[in-house]
C-alpha angles and dihedrals in degrees: 000000000000105000137054092236092060094057116079124169114245115247119236098249095161116099115192114255090232089061094046093050094040089232096300120148131236117282120241115279090240091055098050119004126172092266098044109123119231135184136170117268118252094252093053089121088076095064116161118235092237093083116106121244089254092053090048089051091051091051090050091053093045094048091076093070140278115343130169119248089249091054092050090052090050093051095048097040090222121136112274094239091053091049092050091051094048093045090051090051092048090047092052089049091054096247095113136047115214127200121194117235118271113266118245115261115246116255117259118247116260093231092058092048091050091050091051091048092049091049092051092048091050093050100040101024 
């Protein structure tokens, strides 16, 4: 940097997480885990003006369809804890629909798998 015109002071773009979340705490892991799917509610077009810019941004991201909480945090570049708190607040306000993650399928019994394998070998050699 050689000239005065090249130097520009950096703006303070960072807002403290406490201010963004209005001091709210993290939701329970069962309520909103990293893989919980969220989407904007159908009537999201009637958003009140009292939502913060961060909440508006989250609703814009979620209006594209179901995304996991981790994906939403990645798109907004906000800290994960802040995103979880804001998503929980939006969900409680009726602006978001949450869907719990799909439960893991039970493992198949070994005997059944062996019978299927034997049947395939008998039919196809």
